[in-house]
Each structure stands twice: as structure tokens, then as C-alpha cells.
N, C-alpha and C positions, 0 to 999 in steps of 0.2 A: 640478698635484697637488691632490688633494682634501684638505680640512681634516678632521682627525679630530674626530668629534662626541664631546662629553663627555656622560656620563650626567647628567641634570638633578638627581638627588638625591645625586650623589657628586662630591666635589671631586677635582680632579686629584691623583693620588698616593694616593688613598684605598685602604685595604686591603679595603674592602667589608664590614668587620666593623661591625655596628650599634653605635652608642654608647648609653649610658644615656639621653641626652637624646633621641635619635631613637626609642628604644623607648618612652619616656614619651609622646612626641608621638603615636606610632602607637596606643598604648593609649587616649589621650584621644580620638583621632579615631574609633576603634572604638566607644567608649562613646557618643559623640555619635551615630554612625550607628545603634546599637542603640536609643538613646532615641527617635530619629526613626522607626525602623521598627516598634517595638512596637505603637503604636496602629494603624498601617497593617495589620500582620499580624492583629491582633485583629479589625479591621473586615472584612478579607477572609474570615476564618473565619466571622464572623457572616453574611456574604452567601453562604456555601456553598462557598467555595473551599477546597481542601485546602492547608494551609500547611506540611505536612511535619513537624508536631510529634509525630507518632506513626505507627505502621505502619498500613497499610490492614487492615481487619478482615475476618474470615471466620468465620461460625458453623459449628462442626463438627457441630452437632445438626441444623439445618434447611437448611444450605447457603446462607444469605444471605451475599453477597459484596459488598464495596465495591470500586469501581473509579473511575478518573478519566476524564472525557471530555477532549476536545482542549483545552478552555479552562480545565482545572484544577478543575472542579467535581466533587464526589463524586456518584456514583449507586450504586444497589445493584440486584442481580439475584439470582435463585435459581439455584444451581448446576444445570447441565443444561438450563436454559431460555435463551431468547434474551437476549442482553445488552442488554435494554431496561430502563430505570429502573423498578423496582418501586414506588418511592415510599416504601418503608420506610427508616428511618434508625436506626442504632445510637445509643442515648441514653447520656450519661455516667452511670456508676453508682459513681463513686469514682475515686480516683487510679489511672490506667492501666487502669480497668475500664469496660466498655461493655455495655449491656443490648441484646440482640437484640430488635428490634421484632416479629419473627415468632413466636418460641417462648419468649422470656424468659430464654434462657441468658446468663449473664454471660461475656463474652469479654474477655481482657486483650489489650493491644496487643503482647504478645510471643507470642500464639498459644495461651495456656492458656485453659481454660474451667472453669466450675464453677457451682454454684447460688448465687444471690444470698445474701450473708451469710457465705460461706466465705472 
């Protein structure tokens, strides 16, 4: 007869309900992971990788669109043209706002747009 395996994090007879101590340990572990990942994510963004901290952008005025290639790097193309990197990049223009490098429209990462300063 096979011996019943016990769950490594649960003691026999446990109800499966987390205790305050286990929740505290999990929170500490998550904070540690976040502290280790923050510089890695920052560096990945600096190197051109999309780190998922905002939506991909699209300019409604000129049609400049951001996409991701297979290795997670951002590229842009003009709507209606071949999906080949145009070399243009949206530039930060404030919290949640990005400046289109082609036409100067300010695009927010929720899809809104407007002139700079609005």
C-alpha cells in the first residue's frame, strides 16, 4: 500500500487556513522578492525591454503604434505600414503621459490624448 504524501507546508490535521504567522512570513518573502526584482526591472526597461508597467501606446493622430517583438523589446510602426521598427519612440511627458515622436501628440497609457500641457 502506498504511503500518503503530506503537503510540505501543511501539518497533518491542518485545516488549510493560513495563520497570522504564515501570512507574515509570506509578506516578508514577497517584500524581499520585490526588493530584489526592482533593480532588475529598472535595468530591463533601460535596455529597451517592455516591463509591463503601462499599456502599449498608440497615437490616434498619426498612427504610431507600439508593439513587442518575440524577445520582449518595444518597437514602433506606423498604422497601415509594414510592421517594421520605425525607430521612433514615445517619450515620457509626465505621469502616465507620453509624447509621440512623430507628431507631438501627448498620449496617455489609458488611450486618451491631448495637446501637451492639458
